[in-house]
Backbone as XML, in Angstrom:
<?xml version="1.0"?>
<chain id="A" units="angstrom">
  <residue number="1" name="MET">
    <atom name="N" x="-27.013" y="36.956" z="14.895"/>
    <atom name="CA" x="-26.341" y="36.304" z="16.003"/>
    <atom name="C" x="-25.570" y="35.105" z="15.472"/>
  </residue>
  <residue number="2" name="SER">
    <atom name="N" x="-24.322" y="34.968" z="15.870"/>
    <atom name="CA" x="-23.508" y="33.862" z="15.369"/>
    <atom name="C" x="-23.629" y="32.644" z="16.263"/>
  </residue>
  <residue number="3" name="ALA">
    <atom name="N" x="-23.358" y="31.514" z="15.661"/>
    <atom name="CA" x="-23.409" y="30.257" z="16.415"/>
    <atom name="C" x="-22.232" y="30.211" z="17.377"/>
  </residue>
  <residue number="4" name="GLY">
    <atom name="N" x="-22.488" y="29.717" z="18.561"/>
    <atom name="CA" x="-21.428" y="29.611" z="19.563"/>
    <atom name="C" x="-20.487" y="28.456" z="19.275"/>
  </residue>
  <residue number="5" name="PRO">
    <atom name="N" x="-19.420" y="28.335" z="20.073"/>
    <atom name="CA" x="-18.438" y="27.280" z="19.862"/>
    <atom name="C" x="-19.045" y="25.888" z="19.927"/>
  </residue>
  <residue number="6" name="SER">
    <atom name="N" x="-20.019" y="25.674" z="20.828"/>
    <atom name="CA" x="-20.580" y="24.325" z="20.905"/>
    <atom name="C" x="-21.363" y="23.967" z="19.654"/>
  </residue>
  <residue number="7" name="ALA">
    <atom name="N" x="-21.992" y="24.935" z="19.021"/>
    <atom name="CA" x="-22.695" y="24.655" z="17.766"/>
    <atom name="C" x="-21.690" y="24.301" z="16.670"/>
  </residue>
  <residue number="8" name="THR">
    <atom name="N" x="-20.565" y="24.973" z="16.644"/>
    <atom name="CA" x="-19.527" y="24.694" z="15.644"/>
    <atom name="C" x="-18.955" y="23.299" z="15.843"/>
  </residue>
  <residue number="9" name="VAL">
    <atom name="N" x="-18.673" y="22.930" z="17.083"/>
    <atom name="CA" x="-18.136" y="21.598" z="17.393"/>
    <atom name="C" x="-19.162" y="20.530" z="17.020"/>
  </residue>
  <residue number="10" name="ALA">
    <atom name="N" x="-20.416" y="20.754" z="17.374"/>
    <atom name="CA" x="-21.462" y="19.783" z="17.053"/>
    <atom name="C" x="-21.573" y="19.600" z="15.548"/>
  </residue>
  <residue number="11" name="ARG">
    <atom name="N" x="-21.514" y="20.691" z="14.803"/>
    <atom name="CA" x="-21.601" y="20.617" z="13.353"/>
    <atom name="C" x="-20.410" y="19.832" z="12.790"/>
  </residue>
  <residue number="12" name="ALA">
    <atom name="N" x="-19.228" y="20.045" z="13.337"/>
    <atom name="CA" x="-18.024" y="19.349" z="12.854"/>
    <atom name="C" x="-18.140" y="17.848" z="13.077"/>
  </residue>
  <residue number="13" name="PHE">
    <atom name="N" x="-18.712" y="17.438" z="14.211"/>
    <atom name="CA" x="-18.855" y="16.008" z="14.487"/>
    <atom name="C" x="-19.961" y="15.360" z="13.672"/>
  </residue>
  <residue number="14" name="ASN">
    <atom name="N" x="-20.939" y="16.138" z="13.252"/>
    <atom name="CA" x="-22.051" y="15.586" z="12.484"/>
    <atom name="C" x="-21.772" y="15.525" z="10.989"/>
  </residue>
  <residue number="15" name="GLU">
    <atom name="N" x="-20.756" y="16.227" z="10.516"/>
    <atom name="CA" x="-20.437" y="16.209" z="9.092"/>
    <atom name="C" x="-19.716" y="14.920" z="8.736"/>
  </residue>
  <residue number="16" name="SER">
    <atom name="N" x="-19.956" y="14.455" z="7.535"/>
    <atom name="CA" x="-19.264" y="13.244" z="7.093"/>
    <atom name="C" x="-17.803" y="13.577" z="6.826"/>
  </residue>
  <residue number="17" name="PRO">
    <atom name="N" x="-16.936" y="12.572" z="6.970"/>
    <atom name="CA" x="-15.512" y="12.837" z="6.744"/>
    <atom name="C" x="-15.272" y="13.274" z="5.305"/>
  </residue>
  <residue number="18" name="GLY">
    <atom name="N" x="-14.409" y="14.210" z="5.156"/>
    <atom name="CA" x="-14.100" y="14.721" z="3.831"/>
    <atom name="C" x="-13.169" y="13.789" z="3.073"/>
  </residue>
  <residue number="19" name="PRO">
    <atom name="N" x="-12.925" y="14.120" z="1.820"/>
    <atom name="CA" x="-12.053" y="13.285" z="0.986"/>
    <atom name="C" x="-10.659" y="13.117" z="1.571"/>
  </residue>
  <residue number="20" name="ARG">
    <atom name="N" x="-10.168" y="14.152" z="2.261"/>
    <atom name="CA" x="-8.825" y="14.054" z="2.844"/>
    <atom name="C" x="-8.769" y="12.979" z="3.920"/>
  </residue>
  <residue number="21" name="VAL">
    <atom name="N" x="-9.779" y="12.920" z="4.768"/>
    <atom name="CA" x="-9.825" y="11.916" z="5.829"/>
    <atom name="C" x="-9.912" y="10.523" z="5.214"/>
  </residue>
  <residue number="22" name="ASN">
    <atom name="N" x="-10.746" y="10.383" z="4.195"/>
    <atom name="CA" x="-10.869" y="9.088" z="3.528"/>
    <atom name="C" x="-9.552" y="8.674" z="2.893"/>
  </residue>
  <residue number="23" name="ARG">
    <atom name="N" x="-8.856" y="9.625" z="2.292"/>
    <atom name="CA" x="-7.577" y="9.338" z="1.647"/>
    <atom name="C" x="-6.540" y="8.891" z="2.680"/>
  </residue>
  <residue number="24" name="ILE">
    <atom name="N" x="-6.525" y="9.556" z="3.827"/>
    <atom name="CA" x="-5.592" y="9.186" z="4.894"/>
    <atom name="C" x="-5.899" y="7.790" z="5.414"/>
  </residue>
  <residue number="25" name="ALA">
    <atom name="N" x="-7.179" y="7.489" z="5.617"/>
    <atom name="CA" x="-7.571" y="6.158" z="6.092"/>
    <atom name="C" x="-7.175" y="5.093" z="5.074"/>
  </residue>
  <residue number="26" name="GLN">
    <atom name="N" x="-7.376" y="5.382" z="3.802"/>
    <atom name="CA" x="-7.010" y="4.446" z="2.742"/>
    <atom name="C" x="-5.499" y="4.252" z="2.709"/>
  </residue>
  <residue number="27" name="GLN">
    <atom name="N" x="-4.747" y="5.318" z="2.886"/>
    <atom name="CA" x="-3.289" y="5.249" z="2.894"/>
    <atom name="C" x="-2.804" y="4.401" z="4.072"/>
  </residue>
  <residue number="28" name="LEU">
    <atom name="N" x="-3.407" y="4.568" z="5.242"/>
    <atom name="CA" x="-3.035" y="3.772" z="6.404"/>
    <atom name="C" x="-3.320" y="2.293" z="6.178"/>
  </residue>
  <residue number="29" name="GLU">
    <atom name="N" x="-4.482" y="1.991" z="5.622"/>
    <atom name="CA" x="-4.841" y="0.600" z="5.362"/>
    <atom name="C" x="-3.892" y="-0.022" z="4.338"/>
  </residue>
  <residue number="30" name="THR">
    <atom name="N" x="-3.592" y="0.715" z="3.277"/>
    <atom name="CA" x="-2.663" y="0.222" z="2.263"/>
    <atom name="C" x="-1.290" y="-0.010" z="2.869"/>
  </residue>
  <residue number="31" name="GLY">
    <atom name="N" x="-0.832" y="0.921" z="3.693"/>
    <atom name="CA" x="0.459" y="0.780" z="4.350"/>
    <atom name="C" x="0.515" y="-0.459" z="5.227"/>
  </residue>
  <residue number="32" name="GLN">
    <atom name="N" x="-0.545" y="-0.724" z="5.960"/>
    <atom name="CA" x="-0.602" y="-1.910" z="6.815"/>
    <atom name="C" x="-0.583" y="-3.186" z="5.980"/>
  </residue>
  <residue number="33" name="ARG">
    <atom name="N" x="-1.331" y="-3.195" z="4.897"/>
    <atom name="CA" x="-1.368" y="-4.378" z="4.027"/>
    <atom name="C" x="-0.010" y="-4.622" z="3.374"/>
  </residue>
  <residue number="34" name="LEU">
    <atom name="N" x="0.660" y="-3.548" z="2.948"/>
    <atom name="CA" x="1.990" y="-3.701" z="2.352"/>
    <atom name="C" x="2.998" y="-4.199" z="3.378"/>
  </residue>
  <residue number="35" name="PHE">
    <atom name="N" x="2.908" y="-3.685" z="4.593"/>
    <atom name="CA" x="3.812" y="-4.135" z="5.653"/>
    <atom name="C" x="3.613" y="-5.627" z="5.919"/>
  </residue>
  <residue number="36" name="ARG">
    <atom name="N" x="2.359" y="-6.074" z="6.008"/>
    <atom name="CA" x="2.082" y="-7.504" z="6.230"/>
    <atom name="C" x="2.623" y="-8.348" z="5.082"/>
  </residue>
  <residue number="37" name="LEU">
    <atom name="N" x="2.428" y="-7.870" z="3.842"/>
    <atom name="CA" x="2.956" y="-8.590" z="2.682"/>
    <atom name="C" x="4.476" y="-8.662" z="2.756"/>
  </residue>
  <residue number="38" name="LEU">
    <atom name="N" x="5.106" y="-7.549" z="3.058"/>
    <atom name="CA" x="6.567" y="-7.507" z="3.152"/>
    <atom name="C" x="7.066" y="-8.502" z="4.201"/>
  </residue>
  <residue number="39" name="MET">
    <atom name="N" x="6.415" y="-8.557" z="5.351"/>
    <atom name="CA" x="6.834" y="-9.487" z="6.400"/>
    <atom name="C" x="6.569" y="-10.943" z="5.998"/>
  </residue>
  <residue number="40" name="THR">
    <atom name="N" x="5.527" y="-11.173" z="5.210"/>
    <atom name="CA" x="5.211" y="-12.521" z="4.753"/>
    <atom name="C" x="6.278" y="-13.059" z="3.811"/>
  </residue>
  <residue number="41" name="ILE">
    <atom name="N" x="6.804" y="-12.199" z="2.953"/>
    <atom name="CA" x="7.779" y="-12.646" z="1.958"/>
    <atom name="C" x="9.212" y="-12.283" z="2.339"/>
  </residue>
  <residue number="42" name="ALA">
    <atom name="N" x="9.422" y="-11.788" z="3.554"/>
    <atom name="CA" x="10.742" y="-11.299" z="3.981"/>
    <atom name="C" x="11.835" y="-12.343" z="3.827"/>
  </residue>
  <residue number="43" name="ASP">
    <atom name="N" x="11.519" y="-13.609" z="4.073"/>
    <atom name="CA" x="12.550" y="-14.642" z="3.976"/>
    <atom name="C" x="12.987" y="-14.911" z="2.535"/>
  </residue>
  <residue number="44" name="ARG">
    <atom name="N" x="12.240" y="-14.391" z="1.558"/>
    <atom name="CA" x="12.579" y="-14.569" z="0.143"/>
    <atom name="C" x="13.280" y="-13.351" z="-0.444"/>
  </residue>
  <residue number="45" name="LEU">
    <atom name="N" x="13.472" y="-12.312" z="0.373"/>
    <atom name="CA" x="14.078" y="-11.062" z="-0.088"/>
    <atom name="C" x="15.400" y="-10.829" z="0.630"/>
  </residue>
  <residue number="46" name="PRO">
    <atom name="N" x="16.283" y="-10.052" z="0.010"/>
    <atom name="CA" x="17.531" y="-9.701" z="0.702"/>
    <atom name="C" x="17.231" y="-8.969" z="2.016"/>
  </residue>
  <residue number="47" name="HIS">
    <atom name="N" x="17.976" y="-9.326" z="3.044"/>
    <atom name="CA" x="17.762" y="-8.753" z="4.386"/>
    <atom name="C" x="17.843" y="-7.227" z="4.358"/>
  </residue>
  <residue number="48" name="ASP">
    <atom name="N" x="18.829" y="-6.683" z="3.647"/>
    <atom name="CA" x="18.982" y="-5.223" z="3.585"/>
    <atom name="C" x="17.765" y="-4.550" z="2.965"/>
  </residue>
  <residue number="49" name="LEU">
    <atom name="N" x="17.169" y="-5.193" z="1.972"/>
    <atom name="CA" x="15.974" y="-4.628" z="1.333"/>
    <atom name="C" x="14.820" y="-4.581" z="2.329"/>
  </residue>
  <residue number="50" name="VAL">
    <atom name="N" x="14.600" y="-5.678" z="3.029"/>
    <atom name="CA" x="13.511" y="-5.735" z="4.005"/>
    <atom name="C" x="13.741" y="-4.701" z="5.107"/>
  </residue>
  <residue number="51" name="THR">
    <atom name="N" x="14.967" y="-4.612" z="5.598"/>
    <atom name="CA" x="15.291" y="-3.650" z="6.647"/>
    <atom name="C" x="15.021" y="-2.220" z="6.177"/>
  </residue>
  <residue number="52" name="GLY">
    <atom name="N" x="15.400" y="-1.928" z="4.948"/>
    <atom name="CA" x="15.193" y="-0.586" z="4.416"/>
    <atom name="C" x="13.743" y="-0.247" z="4.157"/>
  </residue>
  <residue number="53" name="LEU">
    <atom name="N" x="12.934" y="-1.253" z="3.867"/>
    <atom name="CA" x="11.530" y="-1.008" z="3.517"/>
    <atom name="C" x="10.569" y="-1.089" z="4.690"/>
  </residue>
  <residue number="54" name="ARG">
    <atom name="N" x="10.965" y="-1.694" z="5.782"/>
    <atom name="CA" x="10.050" y="-1.943" z="6.898"/>
    <atom name="C" x="9.284" y="-0.722" z="7.368"/>
  </residue>
  <residue number="55" name="THR">
    <atom name="N" x="9.946" y="0.403" z="7.483"/>
    <atom name="CA" x="9.277" y="1.594" z="8.024"/>
    <atom name="C" x="8.687" y="2.482" z="6.936"/>
  </residue>
  <residue number="56" name="ARG">
    <atom name="N" x="8.949" y="2.188" z="5.690"/>
    <atom name="CA" x="8.505" y="3.052" z="4.595"/>
    <atom name="C" x="6.978" y="3.180" z="4.498"/>
  </residue>
  <residue number="57" name="PRO">
    <atom name="N" x="6.204" y="2.094" z="4.647"/>
    <atom name="CA" x="4.741" y="2.283" z="4.554"/>
    <atom name="C" x="4.205" y="3.242" z="5.603"/>
  </residue>
  <residue number="58" name="ALA">
    <atom name="N" x="4.732" y="3.191" z="6.817"/>
    <atom name="CA" x="4.267" y="4.078" z="7.885"/>
    <atom name="C" x="4.655" y="5.529" z="7.616"/>
  </residue>
  <residue number="59" name="ASP">
    <atom name="N" x="5.657" y="5.726" z="6.781"/>
    <atom name="CA" x="6.106" y="7.075" z="6.445"/>
    <atom name="C" x="5.408" y="7.634" z="5.210"/>
  </residue>
  <residue number="60" name="GLY">
    <atom name="N" x="4.434" y="6.889" z="4.670"/>
    <atom name="CA" x="3.689" y="7.367" z="3.508"/>
    <atom name="C" x="4.321" y="7.037" z="2.171"/>
  </residue>
  <residue number="61" name="HIS">
    <atom name="N" x="5.205" y="6.065" z="2.147"/>
    <atom name="CA" x="5.894" y="5.690" z="0.906"/>
    <atom name="C" x="5.403" y="4.341" z="0.388"/>
  </residue>
  <residue number="62" name="GLU">
    <atom name="N" x="4.094" y="4.198" z="0.281"/>
    <atom name="CA" x="3.507" y="2.934" z="-0.136"/>
    <atom name="C" x="3.935" y="2.531" z="-1.546"/>
  </residue>
  <residue number="63" name="ALA">
    <atom name="N" x="3.941" y="3.490" z="-2.469"/>
    <atom name="CA" x="4.302" y="3.171" z="-3.858"/>
    <atom name="C" x="5.741" y="2.676" z="-3.951"/>
  </residue>
  <residue number="64" name="GLU">
    <atom name="N" x="6.617" y="3.277" z="-3.166"/>
    <atom name="CA" x="8.023" y="2.860" z="-3.156"/>
    <atom name="C" x="8.145" y="1.398" z="-2.707"/>
  </residue>
  <residue number="65" name="VAL">
    <atom name="N" x="7.418" y="1.033" z="-1.670"/>
    <atom name="CA" x="7.449" y="-0.341" z="-1.158"/>
    <atom name="C" x="6.853" y="-1.288" z="-2.189"/>
  </residue>
  <residue number="66" name="ALA">
    <atom name="N" x="5.728" y="-0.896" z="-2.775"/>
    <atom name="CA" x="5.085" y="-1.741" z="-3.784"/>
    <atom name="C" x="6.022" y="-1.970" z="-4.971"/>
  </residue>
  <residue number="67" name="GLN">
    <atom name="N" x="6.676" y="-0.926" z="-5.431"/>
    <atom name="CA" x="7.594" y="-1.071" z="-6.561"/>
    <atom name="C" x="8.780" y="-1.961" z="-6.202"/>
  </residue>
  <residue number="68" name="ALA">
    <atom name="N" x="9.300" y="-1.825" z="-5.010"/>
    <atom name="CA" x="10.426" y="-2.662" z="-4.589"/>
    <atom name="C" x="10.021" y="-4.138" z="-4.557"/>
  </residue>
  <residue number="69" name="ILE">
    <atom name="N" x="8.824" y="-4.426" z="-4.069"/>
    <atom name="CA" x="8.350" y="-5.812" z="-4.035"/>
    <atom name="C" x="8.167" y="-6.336" z="-5.453"/>
  </residue>
  <residue number="70" name="VAL">
    <atom name="N" x="7.620" y="-5.508" z="-6.336"/>
    <atom name="CA" x="7.450" y="-5.914" z="-7.740"/>
    <atom name="C" x="8.797" y="-6.235" z="-8.372"/>
  </residue>
  <residue number="71" name="PHE">
    <atom name="N" x="9.780" y="-5.356" z="-8.193"/>
    <atom name="CA" x="11.098" y="-5.599" z="-8.790"/>
    <atom name="C" x="11.738" y="-6.856" z="-8.208"/>
  </residue>
  <residue number="72" name="ALA">
    <atom name="N" x="11.555" y="-7.096" z="-6.915"/>
    <atom name="CA" x="12.079" y="-8.312" z="-6.304"/>
    <atom name="C" x="11.400" y="-9.544" z="-6.885"/>
  </residue>
  <residue number="73" name="ALA">
    <atom name="N" x="10.109" y="-9.442" z="-7.142"/>
    <atom name="CA" x="9.371" y="-10.569" z="-7.718"/>
    <atom name="C" x="9.817" y="-10.857" z="-9.147"/>
  </residue>
  <residue number="74" name="VAL">
    <atom name="N" x="10.168" y="-9.825" z="-9.875"/>
    <atom name="CA" x="10.660" y="-10.015" z="-11.243"/>
    <atom name="C" x="12.064" y="-10.618" z="-11.215"/>
  </residue>
  <residue number="75" name="ALA">
    <atom name="N" x="12.880" y="-10.199" z="-10.257"/>
    <atom name="CA" x="14.264" y="-10.667" z="-10.173"/>
    <atom name="C" x="14.368" y="-12.124" z="-9.735"/>
  </residue>
  <residue number="76" name="GLY">
    <atom name="N" x="13.460" y="-12.577" z="-8.934"/>
    <atom name="CA" x="13.517" y="-13.951" z="-8.447"/>
    <atom name="C" x="12.150" y="-14.404" z="-8.007"/>
  </residue>
  <residue number="77" name="PRO">
    <atom name="N" x="11.967" y="-15.665" z="-7.917"/>
    <atom name="CA" x="10.629" y="-16.161" z="-7.556"/>
    <atom name="C" x="10.241" y="-15.768" z="-6.126"/>
  </residue>
  <residue number="78" name="VAL">
    <atom name="N" x="9.291" y="-14.870" z="-6.036"/>
    <atom name="CA" x="8.728" y="-14.448" z="-4.757"/>
    <atom name="C" x="7.262" y="-14.830" z="-4.800"/>
  </residue>
  <residue number="79" name="PRO">
    <atom name="N" x="6.811" y="-15.621" z="-3.834"/>
    <atom name="CA" x="5.422" y="-16.088" z="-3.871"/>
    <atom name="C" x="4.424" y="-14.963" z="-3.609"/>
  </residue>
  <residue number="80" name="LEU">
    <atom name="N" x="3.694" y="-14.590" z="-4.636"/>
    <atom name="CA" x="2.669" y="-13.560" z="-4.511"/>
    <atom name="C" x="1.330" y="-14.135" z="-4.949"/>
  </residue>
  <residue number="81" name="THR">
    <atom name="N" x="0.322" y="-13.865" z="-4.179"/>
    <atom name="CA" x="-1.018" y="-14.298" z="-4.543"/>
    <atom name="C" x="-1.638" y="-13.269" z="-5.489"/>
  </residue>
  <residue number="82" name="GLU">
    <atom name="N" x="-2.774" y="-13.602" z="-6.023"/>
    <atom name="CA" x="-3.489" y="-12.665" z="-6.889"/>
    <atom name="C" x="-3.859" y="-11.400" z="-6.118"/>
  </residue>
  <residue number="83" name="ALA">
    <atom name="N" x="-4.270" y="-11.572" z="-4.863"/>
    <atom name="CA" x="-4.612" y="-10.411" z="-4.021"/>
    <atom name="C" x="-3.374" y="-9.539" z="-3.774"/>
  </residue>
  <residue number="84" name="ASP">
    <atom name="N" x="-2.215" y="-10.170" z="-3.573"/>
    <atom name="CA" x="-0.969" y="-9.413" z="-3.388"/>
    <atom name="C" x="-0.659" y="-8.577" z="-4.620"/>
  </residue>
  <residue number="85" name="ILE">
    <atom name="N" x="-0.760" y="-9.208" z="-5.776"/>
    <atom name="CA" x="-0.454" y="-8.520" z="-7.040"/>
    <atom name="C" x="-1.437" y="-7.377" z="-7.269"/>
  </residue>
  <residue number="86" name="ASP">
    <atom name="N" x="-2.705" y="-7.610" z="-6.979"/>
    <atom name="CA" x="-3.708" y="-6.545" z="-7.112"/>
    <atom name="C" x="-3.372" y="-5.365" z="-6.196"/>
  </residue>
  <residue number="87" name="LEU">
    <atom name="N" x="-2.956" y="-5.659" z="-4.955"/>
    <atom name="CA" x="-2.569" y="-4.608" z="-4.020"/>
    <atom name="C" x="-1.394" y="-3.806" z="-4.577"/>
  </residue>
  <residue number="88" name="LEU">
    <atom name="N" x="-0.401" y="-4.489" z="-5.115"/>
    <atom name="CA" x="0.775" y="-3.810" z="-5.658"/>
    <atom name="C" x="0.410" y="-2.923" z="-6.841"/>
  </residue>
  <residue number="89" name="ILE">
    <atom name="N" x="-0.374" y="-3.464" z="-7.774"/>
    <atom name="CA" x="-0.771" y="-2.697" z="-8.961"/>
    <atom name="C" x="-1.604" y="-1.484" z="-8.555"/>
  </residue>
  <residue number="90" name="THR">
    <atom name="N" x="-2.568" y="-1.687" z="-7.679"/>
    <atom name="CA" x="-3.437" y="-0.586" z="-7.238"/>
    <atom name="C" x="-2.635" y="0.500" z="-6.524"/>
  </residue>
  <residue number="91" name="THR">
    <atom name="N" x="-1.706" y="0.097" z="-5.680"/>
    <atom name="CA" x="-0.893" y="1.061" z="-4.931"/>
    <atom name="C" x="-0.037" y="1.895" z="-5.872"/>
  </residue>
  <residue number="92" name="ILE">
    <atom name="N" x="0.589" y="1.222" z="-6.829"/>
    <atom name="CA" x="1.453" y="1.926" z="-7.780"/>
    <atom name="C" x="0.615" y="2.848" z="-8.669"/>
  </residue>
  <residue number="93" name="ALA">
    <atom name="N" x="-0.518" y="2.366" z="-9.145"/>
    <atom name="CA" x="-1.388" y="3.173" z="-10.014"/>
    <atom name="C" x="-1.937" y="4.384" z="-9.265"/>
  </residue>
  <residue number="94" name="ARG">
    <atom name="N" x="-2.326" y="4.193" z="-8.009"/>
    <atom name="CA" x="-2.888" y="5.290" z="-7.214"/>
    <atom name="C" x="-1.864" y="6.416" z="-7.030"/>
  </residue>
  <residue number="95" name="ALA">
    <atom name="N" x="-0.581" y="6.050" z="-7.039"/>
    <atom name="CA" x="0.472" y="7.058" z="-6.890"/>
    <atom name="C" x="0.811" y="7.717" z="-8.219"/>
  </residue>
  <residue number="96" name="GLY">
    <atom name="N" x="0.144" y="7.281" z="-9.294"/>
    <atom name="CA" x="0.392" y="7.866" z="-10.605"/>
    <atom name="C" x="1.649" y="7.337" z="-11.276"/>
  </residue>
  <residue number="97" name="GLU">
    <atom name="N" x="2.150" y="6.227" z="-10.776"/>
    <atom name="CA" x="3.374" y="5.633" z="-11.326"/>
    <atom name="C" x="3.029" y="4.607" z="-12.401"/>
  </residue>
  <residue number="98" name="ASP">
    <atom name="N" x="4.015" y="4.255" z="-13.199"/>
    <atom name="CA" x="3.862" y="3.283" z="-14.281"/>
    <atom name="C" x="3.700" y="1.880" z="-13.698"/>
  </residue>
  <residue number="99" name="THR">
    <atom name="N" x="2.682" y="1.161" z="-14.121"/>
    <atom name="CA" x="2.401" y="-0.172" z="-13.596"/>
    <atom name="C" x="2.826" y="-1.293" z="-14.552"/>
  </residue>
  <residue number="100" name="THR">
    <atom name="N" x="3.584" y="-0.966" z="-15.581"/>
    <atom name="CA" x="3.959" y="-1.965" z="-16.590"/>
    <atom name="C" x="4.649" y="-3.171" z="-15.968"/>
  </residue>
  <residue number="101" name="VAL">
    <atom name="N" x="5.653" y="-2.940" z="-15.139"/>
    <atom name="CA" x="6.398" y="-4.055" z="-14.540"/>
    <atom name="C" x="5.491" y="-4.854" z="-13.611"/>
  </residue>
  <residue number="102" name="ALA">
    <atom name="N" x="4.624" y="-4.191" z="-12.883"/>
    <atom name="CA" x="3.698" y="-4.893" z="-11.993"/>
    <atom name="C" x="2.772" y="-5.803" z="-12.790"/>
  </residue>
  <residue number="103" name="HIS">
    <atom name="N" x="2.376" y="-5.367" z="-13.967"/>
    <atom name="CA" x="1.527" y="-6.212" z="-14.805"/>
    <atom name="C" x="2.294" y="-7.410" z="-15.347"/>
  </residue>
  <residue number="104" name="VAL">
    <atom name="N" x="3.611" y="-7.278" z="-15.501"/>
    <atom name="CA" x="4.434" y="-8.422" z="-15.903"/>
    <atom name="C" x="4.387" y="-9.488" z="-14.818"/>
  </residue>
  <residue number="105" name="VAL">
    <atom name="N" x="4.471" y="-9.057" z="-13.565"/>
    <atom name="CA" x="4.370" y="-9.992" z="-12.441"/>
    <atom name="C" x="3.015" y="-10.671" z="-12.473"/>
  </residue>
  <residue number="106" name="GLU">
    <atom name="N" x="1.985" y="-9.902" z="-12.767"/>
    <atom name="CA" x="0.630" y="-10.460" z="-12.838"/>
    <atom name="C" x="0.552" y="-11.533" z="-13.916"/>
  </residue>
  <residue number="107" name="GLN">
    <atom name="N" x="1.158" y="-11.284" z="-15.060"/>
    <atom name="CA" x="1.118" y="-12.242" z="-16.156"/>
    <atom name="C" x="1.923" y="-13.495" z="-15.841"/>
  </residue>
  <residue number="108" name="CYS">
    <atom name="N" x="3.028" y="-13.335" z="-15.125"/>
    <atom name="CA" x="3.887" y="-14.479" z="-14.801"/>
    <atom name="C" x="3.309" y="-15.333" z="-13.693"/>
  </residue>
  <residue number="109" name="ARG">
    <atom name="N" x="2.490" y="-14.726" z="-12.844"/>
    <atom name="CA" x="1.881" y="-15.442" z="-11.727"/>
    <atom name="C" x="2.908" y="-16.226" z="-10.927"/>
  </residue>
  <residue number="110" name="PHE">
    <atom name="N" x="3.729" y="-15.490" z="-10.201"/>
    <atom name="CA" x="4.751" y="-16.111" z="-9.370"/>
    <atom name="C" x="4.133" y="-16.795" z="-8.134"/>
  </residue>
  <residue number="111" name="ALA">
    <atom name="N" x="2.857" y="-16.676" z="-7.975"/>
    <atom name="CA" x="2.205" y="-17.242" z="-6.793"/>
    <atom name="C" x="2.264" y="-18.756" z="-6.852"/>
  </residue>
  <residue number="112" name="PRO">
    <atom name="N" x="2.402" y="-19.384" z="-5.682"/>
    <atom name="CA" x="2.393" y="-20.853" z="-5.643"/>
    <atom name="C" x="1.023" y="-21.372" z="-6.009"/>
  </residue>
  <residue number="113" name="PRO">
    <atom name="N" x="0.944" y="-22.587" z="-6.551"/>
    <atom name="CA" x="-0.361" y="-23.141" z="-6.905"/>
    <atom name="C" x="-1.255" y="-23.281" z="-5.690"/>
  </residue>
  <residue number="114" name="ALA">
    <atom name="N" x="-2.535" y="-23.057" z="-5.908"/>
    <atom name="CA" x="-3.502" y="-23.111" z="-4.791"/>
    <atom name="C" x="-3.812" y="-24.524" z="-4.408"/>
  </residue>
</chain>
């Protein structure tokens, strides 16, 4: 005898979230953090860059946004904290991209003194 639909639904709700769900949740959180960072430093970046990047985290392009912020920080003094730099490096690394330039930002410490 097979389990009925209610047994299947109950089993689905009792199972722990799979890796895909965790990955999606992590991607959403990273996207939100990148968006907040972008809005925090928006006045230090070209308007067109900010306009072009604003919706990118919500579209799943976190690495693209992180790389753009890194390149902007290298091009001119953009105030980034240690936590900001860690977020950028982690986001770029998680996407399998080269983090060399992001580590340059880390070494330069463009963040304002505490």
